[in-house]
N, CA, C and O atoms as a MOPAC input file, in Angstrom:
PM7 MOZYME 1SCF
protein

 N      0.84700 1    -1.17400 1     0.00000 1
 C      0.00000 1     0.00000 1     0.00000 1
 C      0.89600 1     1.24200 1     0.00000 1
 O      1.77100 1     1.36800 1     0.85700 1
 N      0.68800 1     2.16800 1    -0.95900 1
 C      1.54400 1     3.36100 1    -1.04400 1
 C      1.29200 1     4.32600 1     0.10200 1
 O      0.22100 1     4.35800 1     0.70800 1
 N      2.32200 1     5.10700 1     0.37000 1
 C      2.19600 1     6.13300 1     1.40000 1
 C      1.22700 1     7.21400 1     0.96400 1
 O      1.01700 1     7.42900 1    -0.23000 1
 N      0.63500 1     7.89800 1     1.94300 1
 C     -0.22500 1     9.03900 1     1.65600 1
 C      0.65600 1    10.17100 1     1.10900 1
 O      1.75200 1    10.41400 1     1.61300 1
 N      0.16300 1    10.85500 1     0.07500 1
 C      0.92400 1    11.94700 1    -0.52300 1
 C      1.04200 1    13.10800 1     0.46500 1
 O      0.06100 1    13.51000 1     1.09100 1
 N      2.23300 1    13.62500 1     0.58800 1
 C      2.52100 1    14.73500 1     1.48700 1
 C      1.93100 1    16.03400 1     0.94100 1
 O      1.95700 1    16.26700 1    -0.26800 1
 N      1.40600 1    16.87000 1     1.81400 1
 C      0.92700 1    18.18000 1     1.37700 1
 C      2.10300 1    19.02400 1     0.92500 1
 O      3.17100 1    18.99700 1     1.53700 1
 N      1.90100 1    19.77800 1    -0.15800 1
 C      2.93600 1    20.65700 1    -0.67500 1
 C      2.55800 1    22.09200 1    -0.34000 1
 O      1.42200 1    22.50500 1    -0.57500 1
 N      3.49300 1    22.85200 1     0.20300 1
 C      3.21700 1    24.23500 1     0.58200 1
 C      3.19000 1    25.11400 1    -0.66700 1
 O      4.11600 1    25.09500 1    -1.47800 1
 N      2.12100 1    25.87400 1    -0.80200 1
 C      1.95700 1    26.82400 1    -1.90200 1
 C      1.79000 1    28.19800 1    -1.28300 1
 O      0.91400 1    28.39500 1    -0.44100 1
 N      2.62400 1    29.15900 1    -1.69200 1
 C      2.54900 1    30.48500 1    -1.08600 1
 C      1.90300 1    31.52800 1    -1.99000 1
 O      1.67900 1    32.66300 1    -1.56900 1
 N      1.60300 1    31.14600 1    -3.23200 1
 C      0.96200 1    32.10700 1    -4.13400 1
 C     -0.03300 1    31.36800 1    -5.01200 1
 O      0.33400 1    30.44900 1    -5.74300 1
 N     -1.29200 1    31.77300 1    -4.93600 1
 C     -2.32300 1    31.17600 1    -5.77300 1
 C     -2.44300 1    31.99100 1    -7.06100 1
 O     -2.24700 1    33.20600 1    -7.04900 1
 N     -2.76100 1    31.33200 1    -8.15700 1
 C     -2.87700 1    32.06000 1    -9.42500 1
 C     -4.11900 1    32.94900 1    -9.43000 1
 O     -5.11400 1    32.64800 1    -8.77100 1
 N     -4.04700 1    34.02100 1   -10.16500 1
 C     -5.18400 1    34.92400 1   -10.28400 1
 C     -6.16900 1    34.48400 1   -11.34400 1
 O     -7.20700 1    35.12100 1   -11.52200 1
 N     -5.87000 1    33.41700 1   -12.04700 1
 C     -6.73000 1    32.92500 1   -13.11400 1
 C     -6.93200 1    31.42700 1   -12.95300 1
 O     -6.22100 1    30.77300 1   -12.19000 1
 N     -7.91700 1    30.88200 1   -13.68600 1
 C     -8.17500 1    29.44700 1   -13.63800 1
 C     -7.87600 1    28.75100 1   -14.95800 1
 O     -7.64700 1    27.54200 1   -14.97100 1
 N     -7.87300 1    29.48900 1   -16.07800 1
 C     -7.68300 1    28.89100 1   -17.38900 1
 C     -6.76600 1    29.71900 1   -18.27400 1
 O     -6.72500 1    30.94600 1   -18.18000 1
 N     -6.02900 1    29.02000 1   -19.13900 1
 C     -5.37900 1    29.59800 1   -20.31200 1
 C     -5.96200 1    28.83600 1   -21.49000 1
 O     -6.19700 1    27.63100 1   -21.39500 1
 N     -6.19800 1    29.52300 1   -22.59700 1
 C     -6.73500 1    28.82900 1   -23.75300 1
 C     -6.25600 1    29.48600 1   -25.03500 1
 O     -5.86100 1    30.65200 1   -25.03200 1
 N     -6.29300 1    28.73200 1   -26.14100 1
 C     -5.94600 1    29.33600 1   -27.42200 1
 C     -6.93000 1    30.45300 1   -27.77000 1
 O     -8.12100 1    30.35800 1   -27.47500 1
 N     -6.43500 1    31.47800 1   -28.38200 1
 C     -7.26100 1    32.62000 1   -28.74700 1
 C     -8.23700 1    32.25700 1   -29.86000 1
 O     -7.89800 1    31.52400 1   -30.78900 1
 N     -9.44500 1    32.78000 1   -29.75100 1
 C    -10.42600 1    32.64500 1   -30.81900 1
 C    -11.24100 1    31.37100 1   -30.81000 1
 O    -12.10800 1    31.20100 1   -31.66700 1
 N    -11.00100 1    30.47700 1   -29.88300 1
 C    -11.76900 1    29.24100 1   -29.79100 1
 C    -12.49700 1    29.22900 1   -28.45500 1
 O    -11.85400 1    29.36000 1   -27.41400 1
 N    -13.81600 1    29.07600 1   -28.45100 1
 C    -14.55300 1    29.04100 1   -27.17900 1
 C    -14.07700 1    27.87200 1   -26.30000 1
 O    -13.76200 1    26.79300 1   -26.80400 1
 N    -14.03000 1    28.09800 1   -25.01200 1
 C    -13.55100 1    27.08600 1   -24.07000 1
 C    -14.36900 1    25.80200 1   -24.16300 1
 O    -13.81700 1    24.71100 1   -24.02400 1
 N    -15.65800 1    25.91300 1   -24.39200 1
 C    -16.51500 1    24.72300 1   -24.45800 1
 C    -16.14400 1    23.80100 1   -25.62800 1
 O    -16.50900 1    22.62500 1   -25.62400 1
 N    -15.42400 1    24.32400 1   -26.62300 1
 C    -15.01200 1    23.52500 1   -27.78000 1
 C    -13.61900 1    22.91800 1   -27.61600 1
 O    -13.16800 1    22.16700 1   -28.48000 1
 N    -12.94200 1    23.23400 1   -26.52600 1
 C    -11.56800 1    22.77500 1   -26.33200 1
 C    -11.48300 1    21.61900 1   -25.34600 1
 O    -12.28400 1    21.51300 1   -24.41700 1
 N    -10.50100 1    20.76000 1   -25.56400 1
 C    -10.14300 1    19.77600 1   -24.54600 1
 C     -9.25400 1    20.50000 1   -23.54400 1
 O     -8.56700 1    21.46200 1   -23.88600 1
 N     -9.27600 1    20.02700 1   -22.31000 1
 C     -8.58100 1    20.72500 1   -21.22600 1
 C     -7.50900 1    19.82200 1   -20.61600 1
 O     -7.73800 1    18.63400 1   -20.38500 1
 N     -6.33900 1    20.40500 1   -20.36000 1
 C     -5.26700 1    19.74700 1   -19.61500 1
 C     -5.21700 1    20.42400 1   -18.24800 1
 O     -5.15800 1    21.65100 1   -18.16400 1
 N     -5.24100 1    19.63100 1   -17.17900 1
 C     -5.22100 1    20.19800 1   -15.83000 1
 C     -3.82100 1    20.14700 1   -15.23400 1
 O     -3.15300 1    19.11400 1   -15.27300 1
 N     -3.38300 1    21.28900 1   -14.67600 1
 C     -2.17300 1    21.29300 1   -13.86000 1
 C     -2.58900 1    21.66800 1   -12.44600 1
 O     -3.50800 1    22.46200 1   -12.24200 1
 N     -1.90300 1    21.08900 1   -11.48000 1
 C     -2.22500 1    21.33300 1   -10.07300 1
 C     -1.54000 1    22.59500 1    -9.56500 1
 O     -0.58600 1    23.08500 1   -10.16900 1
 N     -2.03900 1    23.11200 1    -8.44900 1
 C     -1.45400 1    24.30000 1    -7.83600 1
 C      0.01000 1    24.06300 1    -7.46400 1
 O      0.83600 1    24.96700 1    -7.59400 1
 N      0.33700 1    22.85100 1    -7.00300 1
 C      1.73000 1    22.58200 1    -6.62700 1
 C      2.64600 1    22.55300 1    -7.85100 1
 O      3.81700 1    22.92200 1    -7.75100 1
 N      2.13300 1    22.12400 1    -8.99400 1
 C      2.93200 1    22.15000 1   -10.21900 1
 C      3.21700 1    23.58600 1   -10.63300 1
 O      4.33900 1    23.91500 1   -11.01900 1
 N      2.20700 1    24.43800 1   -10.55300 1
 C      2.40800 1    25.84600 1   -10.88100 1
 C      3.36200 1    26.51200 1    -9.89200 1
 O      4.18900 1    27.33400 1   -10.28500 1
 N      3.25200 1    26.16000 1    -8.60700 1
 C      4.13200 1    26.73500 1    -7.58400 1
 C      5.58100 1    26.32500 1    -7.82900 1
 O      6.48200 1    27.15700 1    -7.71500 1
 N      5.82000 1    25.06100 1    -8.16200 1
 C      7.18400 1    24.60200 1    -8.44300 1
 C      7.75200 1    25.33700 1    -9.65600 1
 O      8.91900 1    25.72800 1    -9.65200 1
 N      6.94100 1    25.52700 1   -10.68600 1
 C      7.39700 1    26.26100 1   -11.87000 1
 C      7.67700 1    27.71800 1   -11.51900 1
 O      8.66400 1    28.28900 1   -11.98200 1
 N      6.82400 1    28.31500 1   -10.71400 1
 C      7.03300 1    29.70900 1   -10.31800 1
 C      8.34100 1    29.86300 1    -9.54700 1
 O      9.13300 1    30.76100 1    -9.82900 1
 N      8.56000 1    28.98700 1    -8.58000 1
 C      9.76700 1    29.09600 1    -7.75600 1
 C     11.03900 1    28.84900 1    -8.57100 1
 O     12.01500 1    29.58700 1    -8.43200 1
 N     11.03300 1    27.81900 1    -9.41800 1
 C     12.25600 1    27.45800 1   -10.15200 1
 C     12.47500 1    28.30200 1   -11.39600 1
 O     13.59800 1    28.73200 1   -11.65700 1
 N     11.42400 1    28.54700 1   -12.16900 1
 C     11.59900 1    29.20000 1   -13.45900 1
 C     11.38700 1    30.70800 1   -13.41400 1
 O     12.05300 1    31.43800 1   -14.14800 1
 N     10.48400 1    31.19000 1   -12.57800 1
 C     10.27600 1    32.63400 1   -12.51900 1
 C     11.13800 1    33.29000 1   -11.44600 1
 O     11.79900 1    34.29800 1   -11.69400 1
 N     11.12000 1    32.70000 1   -10.24000 1
 C     11.87700 1    33.28600 1    -9.13300 1
 C     13.34900 1    32.89000 1    -9.17400 1
 O     14.18100 1    33.56300 1    -8.56500 1
 N     13.68700 1    31.80800 1    -9.88200 1
 C     15.07800 1    31.42700 1   -10.07400 1
 C     15.71000 1    30.61900 1    -8.95500 1
 O     16.93600 1    30.58300 1    -8.84500 1
 N     14.90600 1    29.97000 1    -8.12000 1
 C     15.47300 1    29.14900 1    -7.05200 1
 C     15.93500 1    27.80800 1    -7.60500 1
 O     15.37400 1    27.30300 1    -8.57700 1
 N     16.95700 1    27.23500 1    -6.98300 1
 C     17.36200 1    25.88100 1    -7.28400 1
 C     16.27500 1    24.93400 1    -6.77400 1
 O     15.50700 1    25.27700 1    -5.87500 1
 N     16.22400 1    23.73500 1    -7.36400 1
 C     15.19500 1    22.77700 1    -6.96300 1
 C     15.27700 1    22.44200 1    -5.47700 1
 O     14.24100 1    22.27200 1    -4.83300 1
 N     16.46400 1    22.34600 1    -4.92500 1
 C     16.61100 1    22.02800 1    -3.50300 1
 C     15.96000 1    23.10700 1    -2.63700 1
 O     15.28400 1    22.79800 1    -1.65600 1
 N     16.16600 1    24.36900 1    -3.00400 1
 C     15.58300 1    25.46400 1    -2.23300 1
 C     14.06900 1    25.53100 1    -2.42200 1
 O     13.33500 1    25.81000 1    -1.47400 1
 N     13.60600 1    25.27800 1    -3.63800 1
 C     12.16500 1    25.23000 1    -3.88300 1
 C     11.53800 1    24.10000 1    -3.06600 1
 O     10.44200 1    24.24800 1    -2.52600 1
 N     12.23800 1    22.98200 1    -2.98200 1
 C     11.74900 1    21.84900 1    -2.19700 1
 C     11.61100 1    22.22200 1    -0.72700 1
 O     10.63000 1    21.85700 1    -0.08000 1
 N     12.58100 1    22.93900 1    -0.20400 1
 C     12.51600 1    23.38100 1     1.19100 1
 C     11.30500 1    24.27000 1     1.41700 1
 O     10.59700 1    24.12500 1     2.41300 1
 N     11.07000 1    25.18800 1     0.49100 1
 C      9.93300 1    26.09500 1     0.63400 1
 C      8.59600 1    25.37300 1     0.49500 1
 O      7.60600 1    25.76600 1     1.11300 1
 N      8.57000 1    24.31400 1    -0.31800 1
 C      7.32400 1    23.57900 1    -0.53100 1
 C      7.14700 1    22.42700 1     0.45200 1
 O      6.11500 1    21.75600 1     0.43200 1
 N      8.14000 1    22.18700 1     1.31500 1
 C      8.11500 1    21.11400 1     2.31400 1
 C      8.07500 1    19.72100 1     1.68800 1
 O      7.36000 1    18.84100 1     2.16500 1
 N      8.84900 1    19.52500 1     0.61400 1
 C      8.97200 1    18.22000 1    -0.03000 1
 C     10.44900 1    17.98200 1    -0.34900 1
 O     11.28800 1    18.84900 1    -0.10500 1
 N     10.75700 1    16.81700 1    -0.88900 1
 C     12.14800 1    16.52300 1    -1.25000 1
 C     12.51000 1    17.14700 1    -2.59000 1
 O     11.63100 1    17.53700 1    -3.35900 1
 N     13.80100 1    17.24100 1    -2.86500 1
 C     14.26200 1    17.77100 1    -4.14000 1
 C     13.80200 1    16.88100 1    -5.29100 1
 O     13.44500 1    17.38000 1    -6.35800 1
 N     13.80900 1    15.57400 1    -5.08000 1
 C     13.36000 1    14.64500 1    -6.11000 1
 C     11.88900 1    14.84600 1    -6.42400 1
 O     11.47800 1    14.72900 1    -7.57900 1
 N     11.09200 1    15.14700 1    -5.40600 1
 C      9.67100 1    15.40500 1    -5.62500 1
 C      9.47300 1    16.66100 1    -6.45100 1
 O      8.61500 1    16.68800 1    -7.33400 1
 N     10.24300 1    17.69600 1    -6.18400 1
 C     10.15600 1    18.91300 1    -7.00000 1
 C     10.51100 1    18.59400 1    -8.44800 1
 O      9.85200 1    19.08800 1    -9.36300 1
 N     11.52200 1    17.79200 1    -8.67000 1
 C     11.89300 1    17.38800 1   -10.02300 1
 C     10.76000 1    16.66400 1   -10.73000 1
 O     10.48500 1    16.93100 1   -11.90000 1
 N     10.09600 1    15.74000 1   -10.02200 1
 C      8.96100 1    15.02200 1   -10.60300 1
 C      7.79200 1    15.96400 1   -10.87900 1
 O      7.13100 1    15.84900 1   -11.91100 1
 N      7.53500 1    16.89800 1    -9.95300 1
 C      6.45900 1    17.87400 1   -10.14000 1
 C      6.73500 1    18.72400 1   -11.38200 1
 O      5.83900 1    18.93900 1   -12.19800 1
 N      7.97000 1    19.20500 1   -11.52800 1
 C      8.33000 1    20.02500 1   -12.68700 1
 C      8.20400 1    19.24400 1   -13.99200 1
 O      7.69100 1    19.77000 1   -14.98000 1
 N      8.66800 1    17.99000 1   -14.00500 1
 C      8.54300 1    17.16300 1   -15.21600 1
 C      7.09100 1    16.96300 1   -15.59900 1
 O      6.73600 1    17.05500 1   -16.77400 1
 N      6.25300 1    16.69100 1   -14.61800 1
 C      4.83100 1    16.49700 1   -14.87300 1
 C      4.19200 1    17.76900 1   -15.43000 1
 O      3.45100 1    17.72100 1   -16.41200 1
 N      4.48500 1    18.90100 1   -14.79700 1
 C      3.91100 1    20.17900 1   -15.24200 1
 C      4.36000 1    20.52600 1   -16.65800 1
 O      3.54400 1    20.93900 1   -17.48300 1
 N      5.63800 1    20.36200 1   -16.94200 1
 C      6.14600 1    20.70600 1   -18.26800 1
 C      5.56600 1    19.78400 1   -19.34000 1
 O      5.28500 1    20.24000 1   -20.44800 1
 N      5.38300 1    18.51000 1   -19.03700 1
 C      4.78300 1    17.58400 1   -20.00200 1
 C      3.34100 1    17.99400 1   -20.30400 1
 O      2.91800 1    17.98100 1   -21.46000 1
 N      2.59900 1    18.35500 1   -19.27200 1
 C      1.20700 1    18.76600 1   -19.46000 1
 C      1.11400 1    20.05900 1   -20.26600 1
 O      0.30200 1    20.15900 1   -21.18600 1
 N      1.93100 1    21.03700 1   -19.92900 1
 C      1.88900 1    22.32300 1   -20.62600 1
 C      2.33700 1    22.16500 1   -22.07300 1
 O      1.75300 1    22.76800 1   -22.97300 1
 N      3.36800 1    21.35700 1   -22.30200 1
 C      3.83400 1    21.10700 1   -23.66700 1
 C      2.72600 1    20.44500 1   -24.48400 1
 O      2.47100 1    20.83500 1   -25.62300 1
 N      2.06900 1    19.44100 1   -23.89600 1
 C      0.96900 1    18.76800 1   -24.59000 1
 C     -0.13800 1    19.76000 1   -24.95200 1
 O     -0.67000 1    19.72200 1   -26.06100 1
 N     -0.48500 1    20.64700 1   -24.01400 1
 C     -1.53500 1    21.63900 1   -24.26900 1
 C     -1.13800 1    22.59000 1   -25.38900 1
 O     -1.96000 1    22.90100 1   -26.25000 1
 N      0.10400 1    23.05400 1   -25.39400 1
 C      0.55500 1    23.98600 1   -26.42800 1
 C      0.63000 1    23.32100 1   -27.80100 1
 O      0.19000 1    23.89800 1   -28.79500 1
 N      1.17900 1    22.12500 1   -27.85900 1
 C      1.35000 1    21.42500 1   -29.13400 1
 C      0.00200 1    21.00000 1   -29.71700 1
 O     -0.20700 1    21.08300 1   -30.92800 1
 N     -0.90800 1    20.54700 1   -28.85900 1
 C     -2.19300 1    20.03000 1   -29.32900 1
 C     -3.30600 1    21.07700 1   -29.30100 1
 O     -4.45000 1    20.76000 1   -29.62900 1
 N     -2.99900 1    22.30700 1   -28.92100 1
 C     -3.99400 1    23.37200 1   -28.92000 1
 C     -5.09400 1    23.18600 1   -27.89400 1
 O     -6.26200 1    23.44400 1   -28.18600 1
 N     -4.73900 1    22.74100 1   -26.69600 1
 C     -5.71400 1    22.51400 1   -25.62900 1
 C     -5.68000 1    23.66500 1   -24.63400 1
 O     -4.70800 1    24.41800 1   -24.56900 1
 N     -6.75400 1    23.79200 1   -23.86000 1
 C     -6.80000 1    24.76700 1   -22.77400 1
 C     -6.04600 1    24.19300 1   -21.58200 1
 O     -5.90900 1    22.97700 1   -21.45200 1
 N     -5.55400 1    25.08100 1   -20.70900 1
 C     -4.87000 1    24.67100 1   -19.48700 1
 C     -5.70200 1    25.15200 1   -18.30300 1
 O     -5.95100 1    26.34800 1   -18.15400 1
 N     -6.12700 1    24.21400 1   -17.46600 1
 C     -6.87800 1    24.54400 1   -16.25600 1
 C     -5.94400 1    24.40400 1   -15.06300 1
 O     -5.21100 1    23.42000 1   -14.95700 1
 N     -5.96600 1    25.37900 1   -14.17000 1
 C     -5.14200 1    25.34400 1   -12.96000 1
 C     -6.07900 1    25.03300 1   -11.80300 1
 O     -6.95000 1    25.83200 1   -11.45800 1
 N     -5.88800 1    23.86300 1   -11.21200 1
 C     -6.84900 1    23.40300 1   -10.22100 1
 C     -6.26400 1    22.33200 1    -9.31100 1
 O     -5.34900 1    21.61000 1    -9.70700 1
 N     -6.77800 1    22.22800 1    -8.11500 1
 C     -6.57200 1    21.09800 1    -7.22800 1
 C     -5.17200 1    20.78500 1    -6.76800 1
 O     -4.25500 1    21.59900 1    -6.88200 1
 N     -5.02900 1    19.58100 1    -6.24500 1
 C     -3.76900 1    19.11000 1    -5.71200 1
 C     -3.82200 1    19.02900 1    -4.19300 1
 O     -4.70700 1    19.60500 1    -3.56100 1
 N     -2.87800 1    18.32000 1    -3.62300 1
 C     -2.79500 1    18.14300 1    -2.17800 1
 C     -1.86900 1    19.23100 1    -1.62700 1
 O     -0.66300 1    19.02100 1    -1.50200 1
 N     -2.44200 1    20.39500 1    -1.29700 1
 C     -1.62400 1    21.54600 1    -0.93400 1
 C     -1.96600 1    22.09100 1     0.44100 1
 O     -3.03900 1    21.85100 1     0.99300 1
 N     -1.00600 1    22.83500 1     0.96500 1
 C     -1.17600 1    23.63100 1     2.17900 1
 C     -0.91400 1    25.06700 1     1.74000 1
 O      0.20800 1    25.41200 1     1.36900 1
 N     -1.94800 1    25.90400 1     1.78300 1
 C     -1.78100 1    27.28700 1     1.34300 1
 C     -1.19700 1    28.10500 1     2.48200 1
 O     -1.78800 1    28.19200 1     3.55800 1
 N     -0.03000 1    28.70800 1     2.24300 1
 C      0.67900 1    29.50900 1     3.23800 1
 C      1.13800 1    30.79400 1     2.56600 1
 O      2.23800 1    30.83600 1     2.01400 1
 N      0.31100 1    31.85700 1     2.59900 1
 C      0.57400 1    33.05500 1     1.79000 1
 C      1.58300 1    34.04000 1     2.36600 1
 O      1.40100 1    35.24900 1     2.22000 1
 N      2.62300 1    33.57000 1     3.00500 1
 C      3.61900 1    34.49900 1     3.54200 1
 C      4.39400 1    35.15500 1     2.40000 1
 O      4.69600 1    34.52000 1     1.38900 1
 N      4.70300 1    36.40700 1     2.57900 1
 C      5.49600 1    37.15500 1     1.60500 1
 C      6.91800 1    37.26000 1     2.14700 1
 O      7.18000 1    38.02700 1     3.07400 1
 N      7.81800 1    36.50100 1     1.57600 1
 C      9.18500 1    36.41800 1     2.06800 1
 C     10.12700 1    37.04000 1     1.03900 1
 O     10.02200 1    36.75700 1    -0.15500 1
 N     11.04200 1    37.88300 1     1.50000 1
 C     12.06300 1    38.44700 1     0.62300 1
 C     13.02100 1    37.31900 1     0.23000 1
 O     13.52100 1    36.61500 1     1.10700 1
 N     13.28900 1    37.12900 1    -1.07000 1
 C     14.17400 1    36.04800 1    -1.48000 1
 C     15.63200 1    36.26400 1    -1.08800 1
 O     16.41200 1    35.31100 1    -1.06900 1
 N     16.00900 1    37.49300 1    -0.77800 1
 C     17.39900 1    37.77000 1    -0.43100 1
 C     17.71200 1    37.52200 1     1.02800 1
 O     18.64600 1    36.78900 1     1.35400 1
 N     16.92500 1    38.13900 1     1.91800 1
 C     17.23700 1    38.05200 1     3.34900 1
 C     16.21400 1    37.23500 1     4.13200 1
 O     16.39000 1    37.01300 1     5.33000 1
 N     15.14600 1    36.78300 1     3.47200 1
 C     14.12700 1    35.92000 1     4.05800 1
 C     13.30600 1    36.59900 1     5.14900 1
 O     12.71900 1    35.91900 1     5.99100 1
 N     13.25700 1    37.92100 1     5.14500 1
 C     12.40400 1    38.65200 1     6.07700 1
 C     10.98200 1    38.64400 1     5.54600 1
 O     10.76900 1    38.68200 1     4.33400 1
 N     10.00100 1    38.59500 1     6.45100 1
 C      8.61100 1    38.62900 1     6.02400 1
 C      8.22900 1    40.05900 1     5.66200 1
 O      8.51900 1    40.99700 1     6.40400 1
 N      7.57200 1    40.21400 1     4.50700 1
 C      7.16100 1    41.51800 1     4.01200 1
 C      5.65600 1    41.68900 1     4.19000 1
 O      4.92900 1    40.70300 1     4.30900 1
 N      5.18800 1    42.93100 1     4.20900 1
 C      3.76300 1    43.19900 1     4.35600 1
 C      2.98500 1    42.80500 1     3.09800 1
 O      1.91800 1    42.20000 1     3.20000 1
 N      3.50100 1    43.14000 1     1.92700 1
 C      2.83600 1    42.82000 1     0.66700 1
 C      3.85600 1    42.27400 1    -0.31900 1
 O      5.06100 1    42.43300 1    -0.12300 1
 N      3.37900 1    41.63200 1    -1.37900 1
 C      4.27100 1    41.06500 1    -2.39100 1
 C      5.06900 1    42.13800 1    -3.12100 1
 O      6.20500 1    41.89500 1    -3.52800 1
 N      4.49100 1    43.31100 1    -3.28800 1
 C      5.14900 1    44.36800 1    -4.04900 1
 C      6.06100 1    45.24900 1    -3.20400 1
 O      6.74400 1    46.12600 1    -3.73300 1
 N      6.07500 1    45.01800 1    -1.88300 1
 C      6.90800 1    45.83800 1    -1.00700 1
 C      8.38400 1    45.59800 1    -1.31000 1
 O      8.79500 1    44.47400 1    -1.59700 1
 N      9.16200 1    46.65400 1    -1.24300 1
 C     10.59700 1    46.53000 1    -1.44700 1
 C     11.25700 1    46.22900 1    -0.10600 1
 O     10.95500 1    46.86500 1     0.90400 1
 N     12.15000 1    45.26400 1    -0.10800 1
 C     12.87200 1    44.91400 1     1.10100 1
 C     13.90600 1    45.99700 1     1.38700 1
 O     14.63700 1    46.41300 1     0.48800 1
 N     13.96600 1    46.44300 1     2.60200 1
 C     14.88700 1    47.50000 1     2.97400 1
 C     16.32100 1    46.99300 1     3.13300 1
 O     17.26800 1    47.77400 1     3.05100 1
 N     16.48100 1    45.68900 1     3.36100 1
 C     17.80200 1    45.13300 1     3.63700 1
 C     18.57000 1    44.68000 1     2.39700 1
 O     19.79600 1    44.57200 1     2.44000 1
 N     17.87400 1    44.41700 1     1.30100 1
 C     18.58000 1    43.92100 1     0.11900 1
 C     17.82700 1    44.28700 1    -1.14700 1
 O     16.74600 1    44.87300 1    -1.09700 1
 N     18.41000 1    43.93500 1    -2.27400 1
 C     17.82400 1    44.27900 1    -3.56000 1
 C     17.57800 1    43.02500 1    -4.37700 1
 O     17.55300 1    43.08900 1    -5.60600 1
 N     17.39500 1    41.87300 1    -3.71500 1
 C     17.27500 1    40.59800 1    -4.41000 1
 C     16.00400 1    40.48700 1    -5.23900 1
 O     15.98700 1    39.76500 1    -6.23600 1
 N     14.94900 1    41.17900 1    -4.85600 1
 C     13.68700 1    41.04000 1    -5.57500 1
 C     13.78700 1    41.54700 1    -7.00900 1
 O     12.91100 1    41.24300 1    -7.81800 1
 N     14.80600 1    42.29700 1    -7.34700 1
 C     14.98100 1    42.83000 1    -8.69200 1
 C     15.62300 1    41.81000 1    -9.62800 1
 O     15.65000 1    42.02700 1   -10.84000 1
 N     16.14000 1    40.70700 1    -9.09600 1
 C     16.92400 1    39.76800 1    -9.89900 1
 C     16.08900 1    38.57600 1   -10.35500 1
 O     16.52500 1    37.43200 1   -10.22700 1
 N     14.91100 1    38.82700 1   -10.87800 1
 C     14.04000 1    37.75200 1   -11.33600 1
 C     14.69800 1    37.05800 1   -12.51800 1
 O     15.23000 1    37.70800 1   -13.41800 1
 N     14.65600 1    35.73800 1   -12.50400 1
 C     15.22300 1    34.96600 1   -13.59200 1
 C     16.63700 1    34.48300 1   -13.31800 1
 O     17.12600 1    33.60300 1   -14.02600 1
 N     17.30600 1    35.03200 1   -12.31300 1
 C     18.64200 1    34.56900 1   -11.96400 1
 C     18.50900 1    33.50900 1   -10.88400 1
 O     17.60200 1    33.57600 1   -10.05300 1
 N     19.39800 1    32.54200 1   -10.89100 1
 C     19.35800 1    31.48100 1    -9.88600 1
 C     19.67600 1    32.04300 1    -8.51600 1
 O     20.56200 1    32.88200 1    -8.35500 1
 N     18.92600 1    31.55600 1    -7.52600 1
 C     19.12100 1    32.01900 1    -6.16000 1
 C     19.29900 1    30.81300 1    -5.25500 1
 O     18.85400 1    29.70900 1    -5.56900 1
 N     19.93800 1    31.03600 1    -4.16100 1
 C     20.07200 1    30.00600 1    -3.15100 1
 C     19.58000 1    30.57400 1    -1.84400 1
 O     19.78300 1    31.75300 1    -1.55400 1
 N     18.93300 1    29.74000 1    -1.05500 1
 C     18.40000 1    30.20000 1     0.22200 1
 C     19.48600 1    30.39300 1     1.26800 1
 O     19.26800 1    31.09000 1     2.25900 1
 N     20.65400 1    29.78600 1     1.06700 1
 C     21.73400 1    29.82800 1     2.05100 1
 C     21.23100 1    29.41300 1     3.43300 1
 O     21.47600 1    30.09000 1     4.43200 1
 N     20.53500 1    28.30400 1     3.46200 1
 C     19.97700 1    27.79200 1     4.71700 1
 C     21.10800 1    27.21000 1     5.54500 1
 O     21.90600 1    26.41700 1     5.04400 1
 N     21.17900 1    27.60000 1     6.80100 1
 C     22.19300 1    27.06400 1     7.70400 1
 C     21.74900 1    25.67400 1     8.14400 1
 O     20.76800 1    25.52700 1     8.87200 1
 N     22.47800 1    24.66300 1     7.69700 1
 C     22.13800 1    23.29100 1     8.06400 1
 C     22.98100 1    22.88800 1     9.26000 1
 O     24.18900 1    23.11900 1     9.31000 1
 N     22.31800 1    22.29300 1    10.19400 1
 C     23.01500 1    21.88100 1    11.42900 1
 C     23.39700 1    20.42700 1    11.36100 1
 O     23.99000 1    19.90000 1    12.30200 1

């Protein structure tokens, strides 16, 4: 009997539920579903620039799990783009934790758009980052 799937921490929910090809009504399209945790892993690794190990720490899963999540998400998105399908963002076994953390110094911020007073890391979107977590 397999283990119960671990909840994945998601700190940012998408503002939309669907992406679709232009000019075709949604009711006429087949839909590919990606989970919130797949979108979160893509956001952390590809948009925010974290290494998979650091993204795994933030999502409370292993690095290998983040790798599997990313592979699954990319396969689904590629299939949707190549085959002209809509993409629905929905579901998954998640723990929503909307803390706003500065990627440079890890201080909690009031809002996502707030500038951190201690560093300028939020300006470096797309560059690889490391959490520099002190391991004991």
